[in-house]
N, C-alpha and C positions, 0 to 999 in steps of 0.2 A: 658834824656827825648828826644823823637823823635819829630822833627819839624812836625806839622800837614800838612804842604804843601808837605813834602816828603812822608808822609803816603798816602796822596791822590794820589800822583804820583805812588807810589808802588801799591796801590789798582787798579788804572787804568791799569797798566801794567799787574797785575795778572788777571784782568777781560779780558783784550785783549787776554791773553794766555789761558783763559778758567778756571782758578783756582777758581774764584769767583762763576762761574756757578756750578762747582762741589760742592763747599762749600754750596751753597744755598739749595741743596737737603738734607744736613745733619743739616740744621738750625732747631732749635726746633719749629719755627713758619712756617716752610715750609709745604706746603700742599701736597707734593709729596707722603707721606705715606698714604694719604687719598684717593688715586686713586682706584676706584672700576672697575675692568675689567669685562665686560659682554661678554658672548660668542657671537661671530659673526656668524649669520646664513650663511650657504653656499649660493653662488649665485644661482639664479634660472637657471634651465637648458636652454640651448640655443635651438632655434627652429631647428627641423630636416630639414636640407637644401633641400633635395630632395622633401619632402612633401611641404615645404613652396614654393619652385619653381613651383611645379605643381599647387598649389592653386593660386599663384600669376598669372600664365598664364591664368587660368580660369577666373580670375577677370579682368585682364588687357586687354584681348582680346575684350570684349564688350566696354570697355572704349576707347581704341584706335580706334576701328571701328566707334563708335559714333562720336569721335573727327574728324575722317577723313570725315565722311558724312557731318559734319558741315563746316569744313574748306576747303575741296577741291573745292566746288563751289565758295567760297570766294577768293580762290587763283588760279583761272584758269589762265593758261598762265605762272605761276611761274615755275622756275626750281625746280627739286626734292629737291635739297639741301636747297633751300629757304623754302620750306614747312617743311622740316625736322627741320630746324633751328627754325621755329615757333612752331612746335608741341612738340619738345623735352622738353623745360622747362615746358610746360603745363603737359605733360605726367609724367615727373619725379616728379613734385610737387604732382600730383594726387596720384602717387604710394607711395611717402614718407609720405604724410600728410593725406591721406584718405584711400586708399586701404589697405596698410600694417597695420595701426592701427586697422581697422575694422576686418581684418583677425585675428590678434593677440587677439583681444577682443572676437570675436564671434566664431572663429574656433580654439581657443587655444588648445582645446582637441585633435585636429587633427594634428597640426603642431609642438607642443611642447611635447617632450617625458615626460612621468611621471617619477618622481624622485623615484628611488628604495630605499626602506628603508632597511638599513643593518641589 
C-alpha cells in the first residue's frame, strides 16, 4: 500500500509536469467534450485609407481653422511652437474622439469598402 503523503507528492509532480492537466480532459466529469464551436465571423473591412484621408482633411480643415481663429488672439505674442503645443492636444482629441467617429458612423458607405460575397 502506498503512503498517501507520497501519492500527494507524486500527484503534485505530475501536475507540475502537465500530466494531470492532460488527464483532466479524459476524465468522465470533464466538460471538455461539451465545448460547442461557433463559426467566427470575418472581421469588418478596414476603411479605405485614401478616401478616409480625403474625408478627414475636409472635416479637419474647418475645425483647425476655427480653433486658430479662437486661439490666435488669445496667444498673441507667443512663439509658433508654443501655439502648436497648445493646439495639438486639442486637435488630436477632436480628430480621435469626435471627427473620426462621426465620419465612420455617417459616411461609412464612403470610406469603408463593401465586403464582397464569394
